[in-house]
C-alpha positions as CSV (number, residue, x, y, z in Angstrom):
1,M,123.6,90.7,120.6
2,K,122.9,86.9,120.8
3,Q,119.8,85.7,119.4
4,T,118.5,84.8,123.0
5,D,118.7,88.3,124.1
6,T,115.3,89.1,122.4
7,E,113.9,86.9,125.1
8,F,115.0,89.6,127.9
9,S,113.1,92.7,129.0
10,L,114.1,96.0,127.4
11,A,116.1,97.0,130.7
12,T,118.4,94.2,130.4
13,R,118.9,94.3,126.7
14,L,119.9,98.0,127.1
15,T,122.8,96.9,129.1
16,R,123.9,94.3,126.3
17,L,123.2,95.7,123.0
18,G,125.8,97.1,120.8
19,R,128.6,95.0,122.3
20,D,130.2,91.7,122.3
21,H,133.1,91.1,124.6
22,E,134.1,88.1,122.7
23,L,135.1,90.1,119.6
24,Q,136.3,92.9,121.9
25,Q,139.1,90.8,123.4
26,G,137.3,90.3,126.6
27,F,136.8,94.1,127.4
28,V,133.2,94.9,128.3
29,N,132.6,97.9,126.2
30,M,132.9,98.6,122.4
31,P,136.3,100.3,121.7
32,V,136.4,103.5,119.8
33,Y,137.3,103.1,115.9
34,R,138.8,106.2,114.4
35,G,139.6,106.0,110.6
36,S,139.2,107.0,107.1
37,T,141.3,104.4,105.0
38,V,140.4,100.8,104.9
39,V,143.2,98.6,103.4
40,F,142.1,95.7,101.2
41,K,144.1,92.5,100.7
42,T,143.8,91.9,97.0
43,L,142.8,93.9,93.9
44,A,139.7,91.8,93.6
45,D,138.7,92.9,97.1
46,L,139.5,96.4,96.3
47,E,137.4,96.4,93.1
48,Q,134.5,94.4,94.6
49,G,134.4,96.1,97.9
50,N,134.9,92.7,99.6
51,A,135.2,93.9,103.3
52,R,132.9,94.6,106.2
53,F,133.8,98.3,105.9
54,T,135.2,100.0,102.9
55,Y,135.9,103.5,103.8
56,G,135.3,105.5,107.0
57,T,132.4,107.6,105.8
58,L,130.5,104.3,105.3
59,G,130.7,103.5,108.9
60,T,132.9,101.9,111.5
61,P,132.4,99.1,114.1
62,T,131.9,101.7,116.8
63,I,129.2,103.5,114.7
64,E,127.6,100.0,113.6
65,A,127.2,99.0,117.1
66,L,125.4,102.0,117.8
67,E,123.3,101.8,114.8
68,N,122.4,98.1,115.5
69,A,121.5,98.9,119.1
70,W,119.2,101.7,118.4
71,S,117.4,99.8,115.6
72,E,116.8,97.0,118.2
73,I,115.4,99.4,120.7
74,S,113.2,101.3,118.2
75,G,112.0,98.1,116.4
76,A,113.5,99.4,113.2
77,A,114.8,97.8,110.0
78,G,117.6,100.2,110.2
79,T,119.2,103.3,111.9
80,V,121.6,106.0,110.7
81,I,123.4,108.5,113.0
82,S,124.1,112.2,112.4
83,P,126.3,114.8,114.4
84,S,123.1,116.6,115.7
85,G,119.3,116.2,116.1
86,L,118.9,118.9,113.5
87,G,121.0,117.0,111.1
88,A,119.0,114.0,111.5
89,L,115.9,115.9,110.9
90,A,117.5,117.0,107.7
91,L,118.4,113.6,106.6
92,A,115.0,112.3,107.2
93,L,113.3,115.1,105.2
94,L,115.8,114.8,102.2
95,T,115.0,111.0,102.3
96,T,111.2,111.5,101.4
97,L,111.0,114.9,99.6
98,K,111.9,115.9,96.1
99,S,111.5,119.2,94.2
100,G,107.7,119.9,93.7
101,D,106.5,118.0,96.6
102,H,104.1,119.2,99.4
103,L,105.2,118.8,103.0
104,L,102.8,119.0,106.0
105,M,104.3,120.2,109.3
106,P,102.6,120.6,112.7
107,D,102.4,124.2,113.8
108,S,103.8,123.1,117.2
109,V,107.2,121.9,115.7
110,Y,110.5,122.8,117.4
111,R,111.5,126.2,115.9
112,P,114.9,125.1,114.4
113,T,112.9,122.6,112.4
114,R,110.9,125.5,111.2
115,R,113.9,127.4,110.3
116,L,115.2,124.4,108.4
117,C,112.2,124.3,106.3
118,T,112.3,127.9,105.6
119,N,116.1,128.4,105.2
120,L,116.7,125.1,103.2
121,V,113.8,122.9,102.2
122,E,111.7,125.6,100.4
123,K,115.0,126.4,98.4
124,F,114.3,123.1,96.5
125,G,110.9,124.0,95.3
126,I,109.1,122.1,98.1
127,E,105.6,123.5,99.2
128,I,105.3,123.7,102.9
129,S,102.0,124.0,104.9
130,Y,101.5,124.0,108.6
131,Y,98.7,122.2,110.4
132,D,97.0,122.3,113.7
133,P,98.7,119.4,115.4
134,L,95.4,118.3,117.2
135,I,93.8,117.6,113.6
136,G,94.0,113.9,113.8
137,A,92.3,112.2,110.9
138,G,91.2,115.5,109.7
139,I,94.6,115.9,107.9
140,A,93.0,114.0,105.0
141,G,91.5,117.5,104.1
142,L,94.9,119.0,103.8
143,L,96.5,116.5,101.4
144,R,97.2,117.5,97.9
145,D,98.1,115.6,94.7
146,N,101.8,116.4,95.4
147,T,101.9,115.7,99.3
148,S,104.6,113.4,99.8
149,T,105.4,113.8,103.5
150,I,103.7,114.5,106.8
151,F,105.9,115.6,109.8
152,L,104.9,114.8,113.3
153,E,106.2,116.1,116.7
154,S,104.4,114.6,119.6
155,P,104.2,116.2,122.0
156,G,105.4,119.6,120.8
157,S,108.6,120.7,122.4
158,Q,107.4,123.6,124.0
159,T,103.7,123.6,123.9
160,F,103.2,119.8,124.5
161,E,100.2,119.1,122.3
162,V,100.1,115.4,121.7
163,Q,99.2,114.3,118.2
164,D,96.9,111.4,117.3
165,V,99.8,109.6,115.5
166,P,97.8,106.3,114.6
167,A,95.2,108.4,112.9
168,I,97.5,110.4,111.0
169,T,99.8,107.7,110.0
170,A,96.7,105.6,108.7
171,V,95.6,108.4,106.5
172,A,99.2,108.8,105.2
173,K,99.5,105.0,104.4
174,A,96.2,105.0,102.6
175,R,97.4,107.6,100.1
176,G,101.2,106.3,99.9
177,I,102.4,109.4,101.9
178,K,105.7,108.9,104.2
179,T,105.5,110.0,107.8
180,I,108.4,111.3,110.0
181,L,108.1,111.6,113.9
182,D,110.3,113.6,115.9
183,N,110.3,111.3,119.1
184,T,113.0,113.1,121.2
185,W,110.7,113.7,124.1
186,A,109.4,110.3,124.7
187,T,112.2,108.2,123.3
188,P,111.6,104.7,122.1
189,L,111.2,103.5,125.9
190,F,107.9,105.3,126.1
191,F,106.6,105.6,122.5
192,R,107.1,103.0,119.8
193,A,107.1,105.1,116.7
194,H,107.2,102.5,114.0
195,E,104.5,100.4,115.8
196,H,102.2,103.3,115.5
197,G,102.7,103.5,111.8
198,C,105.6,106.0,111.4
199,D,108.0,105.5,108.4
200,L,110.9,107.5,110.1
201,S,111.5,108.0,113.6
202,V,114.0,111.0,114.7
203,E,115.7,111.4,118.0
204,A,117.9,114.0,119.3
205,G,120.6,111.6,121.1
206,T,122.0,114.8,122.4
207,K,119.2,114.5,125.1
208,Y,118.4,111.3,127.0
209,L,120.7,109.1,125.1
210,G,123.6,111.1,126.1
211,G,122.3,112.2,129.3
212,H,125.1,114.4,130.4
213,S,124.8,117.6,128.4
214,D,128.3,116.9,126.7
215,L,127.2,115.2,123.5
216,L,125.7,116.3,120.1
217,M,124.1,113.4,118.0
218,G,120.9,112.6,116.0
219,L,119.5,109.2,115.1
220,V,117.0,108.3,112.3
221,S,115.5,104.8,112.4
222,A,113.4,103.5,109.6
223,N,110.8,100.7,108.8
224,A,111.7,98.1,106.3
225,E,109.8,99.9,103.4
226,T,111.7,103.2,103.9
227,W,115.1,101.9,105.2
228,P,116.8,101.4,101.7
229,Q,116.1,105.1,100.6
230,L,117.3,106.5,104.2
231,R,120.7,104.5,104.1
232,K,121.1,105.6,100.4
233,T,120.7,109.4,101.2
234,Y,122.9,108.9,104.2
235,D,125.6,107.3,102.2
236,A,125.3,110.1,99.6
237,M,125.9,112.8,102.3
238,A,128.3,111.1,104.6
239,M,126.9,113.1,107.4
240,L,128.8,110.9,110.0
241,P,129.1,111.2,113.8
242,G,132.3,111.3,115.8
243,A,133.6,108.1,117.0
244,E,133.9,109.5,120.5
245,D,130.3,110.8,120.4
246,C,129.3,107.1,119.6
247,F,131.4,105.6,122.4
248,L,129.5,108.1,124.7
249,A,126.2,107.3,123.3
250,L,126.6,103.6,123.8
251,R,127.8,104.3,127.4
252,G,124.6,106.3,127.9
253,L,122.6,103.5,126.5
254,R,123.5,101.4,129.4
255,T,121.9,103.8,132.1
256,M,119.2,105.2,129.8
257,N,116.1,103.3,131.1
258,L,117.0,104.3,134.7
259,R,117.4,107.9,133.8
260,V,114.2,108.2,131.8
261,Q,112.2,106.4,134.7
262,E,113.8,108.8,137.2
263,A,113.1,111.8,134.8
264,Q,109.3,110.8,134.6
265,R,109.1,110.5,138.3
266,R,110.7,113.8,139.0
267,G,108.9,115.4,136.2
268,L,105.6,114.5,137.4
269,E,106.3,115.6,140.9
270,M,107.4,118.9,140.0
271,A,104.7,119.4,137.3
272,Q,102.2,118.6,140.3
273,W,104.0,121.1,142.6
274,M,104.0,123.8,140.0
275,A,100.3,123.4,139.5
276,E,99.8,124.2,143.3
277,Q,101.8,127.3,143.2
278,P,99.7,130.5,143.2
279,E,101.5,132.2,140.4
280,V,101.0,129.4,138.0
281,L,97.8,129.4,135.8
282,T,98.2,126.1,134.2
283,V,100.8,123.3,133.5
284,L,101.4,121.9,130.0
285,H,102.3,118.2,130.9
286,P,101.2,115.3,128.5
287,A,100.3,113.3,131.6
288,F,97.9,115.9,132.9
289,E,94.3,116.0,131.8
290,S,94.5,119.7,130.9
291,C,97.2,119.1,128.3
292,P,95.9,119.2,124.8
293,G,95.8,115.7,123.4
294,H,96.2,114.0,126.8
295,E,93.8,111.2,125.8
296,F,96.3,110.2,123.0
297,W,99.2,110.2,125.5
298,K,97.1,108.0,127.8
299,R,96.3,105.7,124.9
300,D,99.6,105.3,123.2
301,F,102.5,106.2,125.5
302,K,104.1,104.1,128.2
303,G,105.5,107.0,130.2
304,S,106.7,110.7,130.2
305,T,109.9,112.3,130.7
306,G,111.2,115.3,132.7
307,L,110.4,118.2,130.3
308,F,107.2,120.3,130.6
309,S,105.8,123.8,130.4
310,V,103.9,126.2,132.7
311,I,101.9,129.2,132.1
312,L,101.9,131.9,134.6
313,K,98.9,133.9,135.7
314,P,98.3,137.2,134.0
315,G,99.9,140.4,135.2
316,Y,103.5,139.7,135.4
317,D,106.0,141.5,132.9
318,K,109.2,140.8,131.4
319,R,111.1,142.8,134.0
320,Q,109.7,140.7,136.8
321,L,110.4,137.6,134.8
322,A,113.9,138.6,134.6
323,H,114.2,139.3,138.3
324,M,113.0,135.6,138.7
325,L,115.2,134.0,136.4
326,D,118.5,135.9,136.7
327,N,118.6,135.0,140.3
328,L,117.9,131.4,140.3
329,E,120.7,129.3,142.1
330,I,120.1,125.8,140.6
331,F,118.1,126.1,137.5
332,G,120.2,127.4,134.7
333,M,118.8,129.0,131.5
334,G,119.6,126.9,128.5
335,Y,117.7,125.2,125.5
336,S,118.4,121.6,125.7
337,W,117.1,118.8,128.1
338,G,117.7,115.2,129.3
339,G,120.8,116.1,131.0
340,F,121.5,115.8,134.7
341,E,121.0,119.5,135.2
342,S,117.8,121.4,135.6
343,L,117.1,124.0,133.1
344,I,114.4,126.8,132.6
345,I,113.5,129.1,129.8
346,P,111.0,131.5,128.8
347,F,109.1,130.9,125.4
348,D,106.6,132.9,123.2
349,C,105.2,131.3,120.0
350,R,103.0,134.1,119.0
351,D,105.3,135.4,116.3
352,Y,105.8,132.4,114.3
353,R,102.8,130.1,114.5
354,T,100.6,130.1,111.4
355,A,98.0,127.5,111.5
356,T,96.9,127.9,115.2
357,R,96.5,130.9,117.5
358,W,99.1,130.8,120.5
359,N,97.9,133.3,123.0
360,P,98.1,132.3,126.5
361,D,96.8,134.5,129.3
362,G,100.3,134.7,131.0
363,L,104.1,134.4,130.4
364,A,105.2,130.7,129.5
365,L,108.1,128.7,130.9
366,R,109.7,125.4,129.9
367,L,111.4,123.4,132.7
368,Q,113.8,120.5,132.4
369,I,114.1,118.6,135.7
370,G,117.5,117.4,136.5
371,L,119.0,115.1,139.1
372,E,119.4,117.6,142.0
373,D,117.7,117.3,145.3
374,M,113.9,117.9,144.7
375,D,113.5,119.9,147.8
376,D,116.4,122.1,146.7
377,L,114.8,122.6,143.2
378,K,111.4,123.6,144.7
379,R,113.1,126.1,147.1
380,D,114.9,127.6,144.2
381,L,111.6,128.0,142.2
382,R,109.7,129.2,145.0
383,A,112.2,131.9,145.9
384,G,112.0,132.8,142.0
385,L,108.2,132.9,142.0
386,D,108.3,135.3,145.1
387,R,110.6,137.5,143.2
388,L,108.0,137.8,140.6
389,G,105.9,140.1,142.9
390,Q,108.6,142.2,144.0
């Protein structure tokens, strides 16, 4: 990226970051570099590591192009990339934690993150406490002498509580505690994690960066203070993404702004339509006043994306729910989001929440709104809702 590019809007910069046609023999896009071994010209170069790249696990031009582009988008000092979103979460946690530390996790956290904590992090002698995601500055009362890290996920990826990120990061900074945010729902386009005090920001590039449900990737960006330790952890593990995946991510970057803006429009339209359906009790969407923490979304976020949840009215059972979902024609049942296809899944947090009580009056569904015709999507859902009562 040329220095003058910083004068352009984000939409323009997304089309230019991570590529330089003058270095790419005139081709528009960064090529795919595959490789492990790097050959040095002299013994001195070999011994001193005098090369831009010294071995494949330390990066390639393709990986570096994506790292630099994401750092620019995120306002970060540096970025590392892993083969999955969960891998990126592990990298972030291993960067800030050590044996004997205490970790604070929001009770609304993505369930695989919870499994990661239970099945791996606790094995290293790290204490984990779960907290109410709406606690805000009150988190100060949960800190211990050995608390080293506060994890945030805002909004929660199922129940959509929006956290008071600036209040929590202010408490953390006053005590020298690191903060990690899972920012996958909003992306850096709608929430600037580092500007709101987060030391590390994690994204599942699988979602809106990829955009086509054919890519697994995680990204961790860091502020200047935390960047050296993140890079050190990353280099020690060599948790490297595939070259083709980086190429696809760079391609996805070019249309990401258009796609998240359209996801916002469609998500809001469908959430409003769902709120009007007689079978629906409530909608959990950060842009709705009824969503827990809406005031923080309104204050801190620049927009919303295409993922939200609904709670059905009481009285429907699992058999009726299966009749609704099994016969949908357009909506698929799948766990991801951010792609071109619409998805829907039921969820129930009651069995694993420990710091807060999740007890909605009805069954809960999470919806990802894709790029299909909106009238077709509404007809598909309306027919499904009709089947609930049959």
